[in-house]
VOGU-3710 file (C-alpha; in Angstrom, 3 decimals, decimal comma):
1> xxxxxxxxxx> 13,145/-1,370/-1,273  11,969/-1,076/-4,729  10,042/-3,972/-4,528  7,742/-2,128/-1,798  6,845/0,477/-4,143  6,409/-2,027/-7,321  4,067/-3,752/-4,799  2,632/-0,207/-3,881  2,159/0,549/-7,775  0,208/-2,904/-8,321
11> xxxxxxxxxx> -2,315/-2,118/-5,139  -2,876/1,709/-6,502  -3,626/0,775/-9,672  -5,736/-2,659/-8,869  -7,695/0,169/-6,759  -8,057/3,216/-9,171  -8,944/0,332/-11,816  -11,488/-1,359/-10,072  -13,313/1,556/-9,048  -14,565/2,057/-12,060
21> xxxxxxxxxx> -16,294/-1,402/-11,789  -19,144/-0,193/-10,576  -19,943/2,380/-12,899  -19,447/0,064/-16,012  -21,866/-2,329/-14,444  -24,654/0,506/-13,619  -24,102/1,798/-17,119  -24,985/-1,587/-18,702  -27,761/-2,230/-16,921  -29,914/1,043/-16,560
31> xxxxxxxxxx> -28,426/1,151/-21,153  -27,434/4,583/-20,401  -23,992/6,792/-20,430  -26,157/9,926/-20,591  -24,704/10,929/-17,468  -21,176/11,553/-19,234  -20,353/14,548/-20,399  -18,148/13,982/-23,919  -15,148/16,351/-22,794  -14,814/14,226/-19,657
41> xxxxxxxxxx> -14,238/11,231/-21,667  -12,005/12,794/-23,922  -9,803/14,492/-21,702  -10,040/11,208/-19,119  -9,491/8,644/-22,223  -5,946/11,160/-23,338  -4,580/10,966/-19,579  -5,111/7,401/-19,624  -3,327/7,139/-22,619  -0,461/9,323/-21,959
51> xxxxxxxxxx> -0,748/7,593/-18,655  0,370/4,300/-20,292  2,876/5,707/-22,858  4,809/7,155/-19,793  4,688/3,824/-18,567  6,233/2,139/-21,059  8,761/4,681/-21,017  9,450/3,450/-17,253  9,150/-0,257/-18,006  6,389/0,403/-14,770
61> xxxxxxxxxx> 4,321/-2,695/-15,320  1,942/-1,619/-12,626  1,379/1,709/-14,653  0,946/-0,227/-18,068  -1,925/-2,517/-16,939  -3,882/0,122/-14,136  -3,994/2,188/-17,808  -4,705/-0,279/-20,172  -7,425/-2,012/-17,980  -9,226/1,684/-17,245
71> xxxxxxxxxx> -8,557/2,362/-21,185  -10,889/-0,757/-21,911  -13,415/0,197/-19,311  -13,766/3,656/-20,637  -14,315/2,092/-24,090  -16,979/0,484/-22,876  -18,626/3,507/-21,912  -17,746/5,639/-25,291  -19,161/2,657/-27,021  -22,071/2,578/-24,351
81> xxxxxx> -22,731/6,326/-24,770  -22,834/6,121/-28,742  -24,796/3,239/-28,461  -27,503/5,078/-26,425  -27,446/8,084/-27,204  -29,616/7,408/-30,470
//
């Protein structure tokens, strides 16, 4: 039963992480992240870091991987926002 829930965790993490890919690609293509508010980006990234820490505490690889990759995507968007907001 534990393997089933771990599998569900991997599926959930994969789907929620892949949900960011179109936004990352769109942000890169249009060279603008103006539609992202700083408050949302800061709050969301803090949440991702906290989920990552919680995943480490639980030794939950689905949580660790999904939140690490999502954080990398979000940092790309933050970088785009910084680069193109000038």
